[in-house]
C-alpha positions as CSV (number, residue, x, y, z in Angstrom):
1,M,167.4,84.0,101.0
2,N,168.2,81.8,97.8
3,K,168.1,78.4,99.0
4,F,164.6,78.9,100.6
5,T,163.9,80.8,96.6
6,L,165.5,77.7,94.8
7,I,163.2,75.5,97.8
8,V,160.2,77.4,96.8
9,S,160.7,77.8,93.2
10,L,161.1,73.4,92.7
11,A,158.1,72.7,94.9
12,I,155.8,74.9,92.5
13,A,157.6,73.3,89.6
14,F,157.5,69.6,91.0
15,A,153.1,70.4,91.3
16,V,153.3,71.9,88.3
17,V,154.1,68.7,86.9
18,G,152.4,66.5,88.8
19,Y,149.1,68.7,88.1
20,L,150.0,68.2,84.2
21,S,150.5,64.7,84.4
22,L,147.6,63.7,86.0
23,N,145.1,66.4,84.4
24,S,146.5,65.7,80.8
25,T,144.6,63.4,78.3
26,S,146.0,61.1,75.9
27,Y,143.5,59.5,73.3
28,M,144.4,55.5,72.7
29,T,143.2,54.1,69.7
30,V,141.0,51.5,69.8
31,S,143.5,48.9,69.6
32,D,145.4,50.2,72.2
33,L,142.4,48.8,74.6
34,D,143.5,44.8,73.9
35,K,146.4,45.7,75.9
36,I,144.3,46.6,79.1
37,D,143.5,43.3,81.3
38,K,141.6,45.2,84.1
39,P,138.8,48.3,84.4
40,T,140.3,51.2,83.5
41,K,139.8,54.9,82.7
42,V,140.2,55.5,79.3
43,V,139.9,58.1,76.4
44,V,139.4,56.4,73.3
45,M,138.8,57.8,69.9
46,G,137.7,55.8,67.3
47,N,134.8,55.8,64.2
48,V,131.2,54.8,64.9
49,S,130.9,51.3,63.2
50,K,128.0,51.6,60.1
51,G,125.0,50.5,61.8
52,S,125.5,49.9,65.4
53,V,124.1,53.0,67.0
54,F,120.6,52.4,69.1
55,F,119.3,54.8,71.7
56,D,116.7,52.7,74.1
57,K,115.8,54.4,77.4
58,G,117.6,56.7,78.2
59,V,120.8,54.6,76.9
60,L,123.1,55.3,73.9
61,R,124.9,51.8,72.5
62,F,127.2,52.0,69.7
63,V,130.2,50.2,68.6
64,I,133.6,51.9,68.3
65,N,136.5,50.7,66.2
66,D,139.4,51.5,64.6
67,G,139.8,49.5,61.4
68,R,141.5,46.7,63.4
69,S,139.9,46.6,66.8
70,S,136.4,47.4,68.1
71,A,134.8,47.7,71.5
72,K,131.4,48.4,72.7
73,V,130.1,51.9,73.9
74,I,127.2,52.5,76.9
75,Y,126.4,55.9,77.2
76,H,123.4,56.9,80.0
77,G,122.4,60.4,77.7
78,W,121.8,61.0,74.4
79,M,123.9,62.9,71.2
80,R,123.1,62.0,67.4
81,L,125.3,59.7,66.0
82,D,125.7,58.7,62.1
83,N,124.0,55.6,61.9
84,V,124.7,55.0,58.0
85,S,128.3,56.1,57.0
86,G,130.2,54.5,59.9
87,Y,132.4,57.4,59.8
88,E,131.6,59.4,62.0
89,V,135.0,60.2,64.5
90,V,134.1,60.0,68.4
91,A,136.1,60.4,71.3
92,V,134.9,58.8,74.2
93,K,136.3,59.0,77.9
94,G,135.0,56.1,80.6
95,V,135.8,53.4,82.3
96,Y,136.8,50.3,80.1
97,Y,135.5,46.5,81.0
98,P,138.3,44.3,78.9
99,M,136.3,41.0,80.0
100,N,133.6,42.3,77.4
101,K,135.3,45.1,75.5
102,T,132.5,47.4,76.5
103,I,133.3,50.6,77.6
104,V,130.8,52.5,80.1
105,A,131.2,56.6,78.7
106,E,130.8,59.7,81.2
107,K,131.5,61.9,78.3
108,V,131.1,61.2,74.0
109,L,132.6,64.1,72.1
110,A,131.9,63.8,68.2
111,K,133.5,65.5,65.8
112,C,131.1,67.5,63.6
113,P,131.4,66.6,60.0
114,S,132.1,70.6,58.8
115,K,134.6,71.5,61.4
116,E,138.5,70.3,62.6
117,E,137.7,70.6,66.3
118,I,135.5,68.0,68.2
119,S,132.4,68.7,70.0
120,H,129.5,67.5,72.0
């Protein structure tokens, strides 16, 4: 019975570790995108570039940066972003296309200026 319990315990431990590694979110910087050479799913944190926010026909377009690099973001949906200061922090989840330095976002989370957490 002890051998069976050990095997079951190890199987459960491996399943938990595998699940956590596949579903954990690791935020990248905008500069980290420069190392990617093929379309890749990413979660990137950056600042909205001043004057870059445009909304037209249900598509939100803006640029994020980290002071060293920048990337365009396309999001099919609407959310309010600060187009004036250029300091709003966002997390963008989607697919990064390095050939045109663009993230096609499935989710955009903006940090509320009055709170420490990120919300949408």
